C-alpha positions as CSV (number, residue, x, y, z in Angstrom):
1,M,204.4,46.6,172.5
2,D,206.5,43.9,169.9
3,E,208.0,46.1,166.6
4,L,206.1,43.2,164.9
5,V,203.0,44.9,166.3
6,S,203.8,48.1,166.5
7,A,204.7,48.0,162.3
8,L,201.5,45.9,162.0
9,L,199.2,48.7,163.4
10,A,201.1,51.6,161.7
11,R,200.2,49.5,158.4
12,G,196.4,49.7,159.2
13,A,197.0,46.0,159.1
14,L,195.8,45.7,162.7
15,T,193.1,47.6,165.0
16,E,194.2,49.6,168.1
17,A,191.7,46.9,170.0
18,A,193.7,43.8,168.5
19,A,197.0,45.2,169.0
20,R,196.1,46.2,172.8
21,R,195.1,42.9,173.3
22,I,198.2,41.0,172.0
23,D,200.3,43.6,174.2
24,E,198.2,42.1,176.8
25,L,198.6,38.8,176.1
26,E,202.4,39.3,175.6
27,R,202.9,40.7,179.5
28,R,200.4,38.5,181.1
29,A,198.0,41.2,181.9
30,H,195.4,38.6,181.7
31,V,195.3,35.4,182.3
32,P,192.5,33.0,180.4
33,L,190.6,31.0,182.7
34,A,187.8,29.7,180.1
35,R,188.1,26.1,180.4
36,E,188.3,26.3,184.4
37,L,185.3,28.4,184.1
38,H,183.1,26.2,182.8
39,A,184.5,23.2,184.6
40,L,183.7,25.1,187.6
41,L,180.3,25.6,186.4
42,Y,179.6,22.5,185.2
43,L,180.7,21.0,188.8
44,G,178.6,23.1,190.0
45,A,175.4,21.7,188.2
46,L,176.2,18.5,189.4
47,L,176.8,19.1,192.2
48,I,173.2,21.0,192.4
49,L,171.3,17.6,190.7
50,A,173.2,15.3,193.3
51,G,172.1,17.2,196.2
52,V,168.7,17.7,194.8
53,G,168.6,14.2,194.2
54,A,169.7,13.2,197.4
55,A,167.3,16.0,199.4
56,V,164.4,14.3,197.7
57,K,165.4,10.7,198.9
58,D,166.5,12.0,202.4
59,K,163.6,14.0,203.2
60,L,160.6,12.7,201.8
61,D,158.5,12.4,204.8
62,Q,159.3,15.7,206.2
63,I,158.8,17.5,202.9
64,G,155.6,15.7,201.6
65,P,155.2,14.3,197.8
66,L,153.5,17.0,196.5
67,T,155.6,19.9,198.3
68,I,158.6,17.7,196.8
69,A,156.7,17.4,193.2
70,A,155.7,21.0,193.0
71,T,159.6,22.6,193.7
72,L,160.9,20.6,191.8
73,A,158.9,21.7,188.8
74,L,159.4,24.8,189.7
75,G,162.8,24.5,189.7
76,A,162.8,23.5,186.5
77,A,160.2,26.0,185.1
78,A,162.8,28.9,186.6
79,C,165.8,27.7,184.9
80,L,164.3,26.6,181.8
81,G,162.8,30.1,181.6
82,W,165.8,32.0,182.6
83,C,167.6,30.8,179.6
84,A,164.5,31.6,177.2
85,A,163.9,35.4,178.2
86,R,167.5,35.4,177.6
87,A,168.4,33.5,174.7
88,R,169.7,34.6,171.3
89,P,167.5,34.2,168.4
90,F,167.5,31.2,166.5
91,A,170.6,30.4,164.4
92,P,171.7,27.7,162.1
93,G,175.3,28.1,162.8
94,R,177.0,28.9,166.2
95,A,175.3,31.2,168.5
96,E,176.5,33.7,171.2
97,H,175.5,33.1,174.9
98,P,174.8,35.8,176.9
99,N,177.3,34.9,179.6
100,A,178.8,31.9,180.8
101,A,176.6,30.4,183.1
102,F,173.7,29.9,180.5
103,D,174.9,26.3,179.2
104,Y,174.8,25.1,182.9
105,V,171.6,26.6,184.2
106,L,170.1,24.7,180.9
107,Y,171.7,21.9,181.7
108,L,170.8,22.1,185.6
109,G,166.6,22.6,184.1
110,C,167.0,19.8,182.4
111,G,168.6,17.8,185.1
112,L,165.5,18.9,187.1
113,V,163.0,17.6,184.4
114,G,164.6,14.5,184.5
115,I,164.5,14.4,188.5
116,F,161.0,15.1,188.4
117,F,159.7,12.7,185.9
118,S,161.9,9.9,187.9
119,Y,159.8,10.9,191.2
120,L,156.6,11.3,189.6
121,E,157.0,7.5,188.2
122,W,158.5,6.4,191.8
123,K,155.9,8.1,193.4
124,W,152.4,7.8,191.9
125,K,153.3,4.6,189.1
126,V,151.6,6.9,186.0
127,L,152.9,5.0,183.5
128,G,153.5,1.8,184.8
129,S,155.3,-1.0,182.8
130,W,156.0,2.0,180.2
131,W,158.0,4.5,182.7
132,D,161.0,4.5,179.9
133,L,158.8,7.1,177.7
134,Y,160.0,9.3,180.4
135,L,163.2,8.6,178.9
136,L,162.0,9.2,175.2
137,G,160.4,12.4,176.4
138,S,163.3,14.0,178.1
139,G,165.8,13.4,175.2
140,L,163.7,14.6,172.8
141,L,163.1,17.7,174.5
142,A,166.8,18.4,175.2
143,V,167.4,17.4,172.0
144,A,164.9,20.4,170.8
145,L,166.4,23.2,173.5
146,A,169.9,22.0,172.2
147,Y,169.5,23.4,168.9
148,R,167.1,26.1,169.7
149,M,169.6,27.2,172.7
150,D,173.1,26.0,171.0
151,N,174.0,23.9,173.7
152,R,176.4,20.4,172.6
153,L,176.5,19.5,176.6
154,V,172.7,19.5,176.6
155,L,172.7,17.4,173.2
156,A,174.5,14.7,175.0
157,A,172.9,14.4,177.5
158,G,169.2,14.2,175.0
159,L,171.1,11.5,173.0
160,L,171.9,9.7,175.9
161,N,168.6,9.4,177.0
162,L,167.3,8.0,173.8
163,A,169.5,5.9,173.7
164,A,168.8,4.6,177.3
165,F,165.1,4.5,176.4
166,L,166.4,2.0,172.8
167,G,168.3,-0.3,175.5
168,F,165.3,0.1,178.2
169,R,162.6,-0.6,175.6
170,G,164.5,-3.2,173.5
171,G,165.0,-5.5,176.6
172,R,161.3,-5.7,176.9
173,W,160.3,-6.2,173.4
174,D,163.6,-8.3,172.6
175,W,164.1,-6.7,169.6
176,F,166.3,-8.9,167.3
177,G,165.6,-12.2,168.9
178,G,168.6,-11.7,171.1
179,H,169.7,-13.9,173.9
180,G,170.8,-12.4,177.6
181,G,170.5,-9.1,175.8
182,S,172.8,-9.3,172.9
183,G,169.5,-8.2,170.8
184,V,169.6,-4.8,172.8
185,R,173.1,-4.5,171.8
186,L,172.6,-4.9,168.3
187,A,170.2,-2.4,168.5
188,L,172.7,0.0,170.0
189,A,175.4,-0.7,168.2
190,A,173.0,0.4,164.9
191,Y,171.9,3.4,167.1
192,G,175.5,4.4,167.7
193,A,176.2,3.9,163.8
194,A,173.4,6.0,163.1
195,L,174.4,8.6,165.7
196,A,177.9,8.4,164.0
197,G,176.7,8.9,160.4
198,L,174.5,12.0,161.0
199,G,177.3,13.1,163.2
200,A,179.7,12.7,159.7
201,S,176.8,14.8,157.7
202,V,175.9,17.6,160.2
203,R,179.5,18.8,159.7
204,D,179.1,19.7,155.6
205,G,175.5,21.0,156.4
206,E,174.2,24.1,157.2
207,L,172.2,23.6,160.6
208,K,174.7,23.8,163.3
209,P,177.7,21.7,161.7
210,H,179.4,22.5,165.4
211,F,177.6,19.8,166.8
212,E,179.0,17.1,164.6
213,P,182.1,16.0,167.5
214,V,178.7,15.2,169.8
215,Y,177.4,13.2,167.6
216,L,180.6,11.2,166.3
217,S,182.0,10.6,169.8
218,L,178.8,9.3,171.1
219,G,177.4,7.3,168.3
220,V,181.6,5.7,167.8
221,H,181.7,4.5,171.4
222,L,178.2,3.4,171.8
223,G,178.2,1.8,169.0
224,L,182.0,-0.2,168.9
225,G,181.6,-0.3,172.7
226,S,178.0,-2.5,172.0
227,L,179.4,-5.0,169.7
228,L,182.5,-5.1,172.2
229,V,180.6,-6.7,174.7
230,D,180.3,-10.2,172.6
231,A,183.8,-9.9,170.8
232,T,185.7,-11.4,173.0
233,R,186.3,-14.6,171.0
234,F,187.7,-15.6,167.2
235,H,184.8,-17.8,166.6
236,E,182.0,-15.0,167.5
237,P,180.4,-13.2,164.2
238,R,180.9,-9.8,166.6
239,Y,184.0,-10.2,167.2
240,W,184.2,-10.0,162.7
241,L,181.9,-7.7,162.6
242,L,183.8,-5.3,165.6
243,A,187.0,-5.7,163.1
244,A,185.3,-4.6,160.2
245,A,184.0,-2.1,161.8
246,C,186.6,-0.9,163.4
247,A,188.7,-1.0,159.4
248,A,186.2,1.3,158.4
249,L,186.4,4.0,160.9
250,G,189.8,3.8,161.3
251,R,190.0,4.5,157.0
252,W,187.5,7.2,157.3
253,S,189.7,8.5,160.0
254,L,192.9,8.4,158.0
255,T,190.5,10.3,155.3
256,R,189.7,12.8,157.2
257,R,192.4,13.4,159.6
258,R,190.3,12.5,162.5
259,F,193.1,10.8,165.2
260,D,190.3,10.9,167.6
261,T,188.0,8.2,165.5
262,F,191.4,7.1,164.6
263,A,192.1,5.7,168.2
264,A,189.1,4.9,169.0
265,A,189.0,2.3,166.7
266,V,192.3,1.0,167.0
267,G,191.4,0.7,170.9
268,Y,188.5,-1.4,170.4
269,F,190.0,-3.6,167.9
270,Y,193.1,-4.2,170.5
271,V,190.7,-5.1,173.7
272,A,188.6,-7.1,171.5
273,T,191.3,-9.0,170.0
274,L,193.4,-9.2,173.1
275,A,190.3,-10.4,175.3
276,S,189.8,-13.4,172.5
277,F,193.3,-14.2,172.1
278,L,193.5,-14.5,176.0
279,R,190.5,-16.6,175.8
280,W,191.8,-18.7,172.7
281,G,195.1,-19.9,174.8
282,G,193.3,-20.5,178.0
283,W,196.4,-19.7,180.0
284,H,196.0,-19.6,183.5
285,S,199.6,-18.1,184.4
286,F,199.7,-14.3,185.6
287,D,203.3,-13.6,184.0
288,I,202.1,-14.9,180.8
289,L,199.0,-12.9,180.9
290,M,201.2,-10.0,182.6
291,W,203.6,-9.8,179.7
292,T,200.7,-10.1,177.1
293,V,199.1,-7.1,178.2
294,V,202.4,-5.1,179.1
295,F,204.0,-5.6,175.6
296,S,200.5,-5.3,173.7
297,A,199.7,-2.5,175.7
298,A,203.4,-0.8,174.6
299,G,203.0,-2.0,171.2
300,L,199.0,0.1,171.0
301,I,201.0,3.1,172.7
302,A,204.0,3.4,170.2
303,V,201.2,3.1,167.4
304,L,198.9,5.7,168.2
305,L,202.0,7.9,169.0
306,L,203.2,7.5,165.6
307,A,199.7,8.1,164.0
308,R,199.0,11.1,165.8
309,R,202.5,12.7,164.7
310,S,202.1,11.6,161.4
311,F,197.8,13.1,162.0
312,K,199.5,16.7,163.1
313,E,202.3,16.8,160.6
314,E,199.8,16.1,156.9
315,G,197.7,18.6,159.1
316,A,200.3,21.7,159.2
């Protein structure tokens, strides 16, 4: 055992269990595989959902619609029931899960609910033109389960379902009076801004503050990505709206020492500016286009590397 660890143990600063654990790590008696295990479980859940979807599509005539619907419903109920039976009592903060598979069984159950709704509507047209309410319902269910079961993966899936509902319903109602989907993209940008704001407030609250990265990441990329579609010309108002949003996000990121959101702000502004510059120039020479992209990308990478270094030094 290391001399420092032995000295801390002798003074009572470390427990026997902690000292033994440090010694095992130093000797590499245990190799941590948490990330690899979670990646395999997530991949397994995705493969099961993909397999179920393929089976529903290919075996419809052989199995029968009622059998398929009943199997999907029972599978979803089994997954969600298994999680409900093993879930810890609700806690406003981070809650421990009974085992590593818990998160992914819950995610699998929510995925099966989505496939069940999709099959129900495809086969029997239950809601007709209001089929996107399935997205609303499954999104709200996923968000509720995420808070009850303390699951960030399911929370992300629920928020994406709500975004999809907003996009489809906004397209039908022509929100903001946009043409070619521009109104829908404004609605999605507003939704993204709301998620980002909610993430910033969740961090300082008492209810699931560790959900903040999910809200913030989805909100930033959904909001800026929606604006980026129409921000490829300097004379477009949405280019300047995107520039203002990126500037505000960059300033906030510097204040909060958040490199991920700072990089997103710089990246989206770079893409919009580069696309607008190339459109404005109207160049058709491959050499000019290539070197413009190469040098500007090199400058972007240099800025991000310097920023990351600065963030680390100030955070140390």
